[in-house]
Structures are given as structure tokens and as C-alpha cells.
C-alpha positions, 0 to 999 in steps of 0.5 A: 494495470492493476494500479487504479486506486491504491499502492500502498499495499505492503502497509494494508497487509503489514496491518493485517497482522498474518491473519489470512482473512484480514490480508485479503480484505486488506487487499480487498479495499482497493477492489471493491467500491460501495459500502455493500459488503455482505457478499465476504465474510465478515472478517473480510468485510471488516478489515475493508472498513478498516482499508479505508480507514486506513486510506481516510486517516493517511491522506488527511494526516498533517505530516502527509500532507507535507510529504506531498507539498516537497513536489512542485506541479505538475507531479503534486497531484500525483503526489499521494501515490509517490508518498504511498509508495515510497512508504512502503519503501521505508517499512521494508526497510524497517520491517523486523522493527513492526513484525517478528516474522521476515518479510519474506516469510510474511509474503509468503503468507500473502501469497497462502491467503491470496490463494485461500480466500480466491473464492471471493476475489474479484478477477482483478485482483486474482490477476492481481494476485498472480502478477504480485506474487510472480514480481516478489512485489512486497519483498520487492519493495526493499529495492529503489529500482521495484519502487522506480519501476512501480511508479514508472508502471503507474504513469504509462497507466493514461496519458494524465500519468504521465507526470509520474514518470519524473517521479523518482528523480524527484522522489529520491531528493527528497529522501532524507526528508520523507523518510524523517516524517514516515518514521514520525507518521506510521506509529501515529497510524498504527496506534489509530489502527489498533484503537479502530480494533477496540 
């Protein structure tokens, strides 16, 4: 329903650093296509570009190729989705190491930012914002049950996504290694995003 591309929503809003326009832009990155962003305020457009740069860096990073290779076919085709989802779980678990604002309070900031900038959000993102708030998706990343539910929801989107229904069982078999890979990767991603912002 809302998982057409990105699923690592917590990581993206984290990199907005609590800035309202950047929060909106980071989430817009999964709902806007194409290079033309003139319809958005400059700071939101910059955050959309940052979102895309984060995705590109993450997708091609060797540590994440290793993470994806933990999954056997046919699930490997969708391993990037699984890794994105579980990385949000690991970020939530270690949130206090990365952010001085509590996860619950930060989620409220995200909700407020999306309300503030609702006039420039496409309808699918406005619907997702309401869903995200209603389901407490961001703090819910702390819970394995929500990670499983997220993957199950994606698996029902279309018949070709059906292999994701088996993802939770495989994912938790590799939890320790995936968590190690996350701990190694995330500081590198932080440095990369800092370099983008000058």
C-alpha cells in the first residue's frame, strides 16, 4: 500500500536532524520521481536530493551487498527491502546513541513536520503520514513484531512480492550478523551525509 520503494523511513527522518522542512523532504524522496523539484521550497528539494544520495550510497555499499548475500534465492531478489527494514529496527534499538531526542518525541516532531508542510505533499504521502501516526510506525521499529508485520504487508502488495512472506524467519536467523553489519555501516553513512551537507 505505501511501500512502493523506500522502507527505511526512520533512517531517512533521522538524517533530517529534527528540521521540519528536511523531515518532509526526506519522506518525499520516496513519493516523488524525476529530477525536476522546482515545485518544492529549496530546503525540501535539497532534502529530497539527500534522500536519493543516501539510497544510492546504501545500495552500492559493500557491507550491504554482504548483508543481501545472506539471503538465498528467491528471497535474495528482495533482500534490499529486508535489510532496509531491519536496519530501521537496529537504528531504533540504538537510537539514544545517535540522537539526544527520544524516539517517541522525535516521532512527534515528524508528525508535526508533515502537518506543517502538508500543502506541498502529494496525496499518497498525506495518507501515509496519517497511517504512520496512527500505527506509531517510527517508535514501533523497536519491536520485532512490527518488523515482521511490515515485511508481511509488503509481501501482499503483489504476487511477485510473495517471497517476502518468508523473510522474517530468515531475517532473525541472521540477526547477529546483520546487526554487526549495521553497526559498521551506519557511521560510514553518517560521514557520507555530513560530506553532502558540506
